[in-house]
N, C-alpha and C positions, 0 to 999 in steps of 0.2 A: 490527758491523753484523751485523744477524740475515739467516740464509742459509734457504733452503728446497730440500731435495733430492726429488726426482720420479724414481722408477723405475719400471722396467718387469719385468714376469714375465710368460711364458706361460702359465704354469701354478700361478696365483697361487690357486686356488680353496683346496686343502688349509691355506694358510698365512692365510687370510683373518683369522679372527678373532685369531691369534696376533698375525698385525700389529695390527691394531687394540686388542689389549690392551697393545702396546708404544708407543702412542700415535700409529700411522701413520693417516692418511687416506686407506682403499681406495675404487675405483671400478673397475670392470670387472679388467685387470689392470695397472693404473696404483695408485701410491703416493704418498704423499708426507710430508713431516716435517720441521718446523724442524731445523734442526744443520747443521753441516760434512761434507762428502762422507767424508771420513776416518772421522769417528765413525759414520757411518751404516753405513759397510762394515765397520766393527770389530763393530756392534751386528750387522748382519743377517746376517754369513757365518756365525756359529755355526749358527745356526737354520736357516738352507738346506741347511747340508751335513749338518746332523743330519736332515734330511727327504729327503737322499739328492738334492738339486740341485745341479747342476753351476754354480758360481757362474762360472767363468770363460766359459761359452757363454751363461750365461741371465740373468744378471744386467748390468742396463744402468741407470746412474744419470746425472742431471743435477744438478747445482748451481746455485740462482739466487741473485741479491743481491736485495735488496728493491727494486730498481727494475726487477726483470725481466730483467736481463743476465744471460746464461748466464758461469757462472764457471768450470765444470768438467766434465767428463765422465769416467763411469768405464764402461770398455768391456773387456773382453777381458784382465781382470785388470789393466787400467791406468786411472791418472789422467791427464786430459790436462788441462794448464790453458790456460782461453783469455782470461782479462782478468783483471789484479790491480785491486784496488780502490785 
């Protein structure tokens, strides 16, 4: 099953082009990409920390399945599973 991860960063401006280069769709302070939430976290965290962004406080992610059902949330450094396929 395919998953989509949608994220939010308040100050995405300086990262917009970098995220687009990594394959993310970016609109305002929201971004999204296909993949599992763990993979997205592993990909994003080094880029965000390199820019001085506090991932624990500033990164919020939601993972959805292809039916639009939210599966997981990443907030304050923790992944919470909401539903299992």
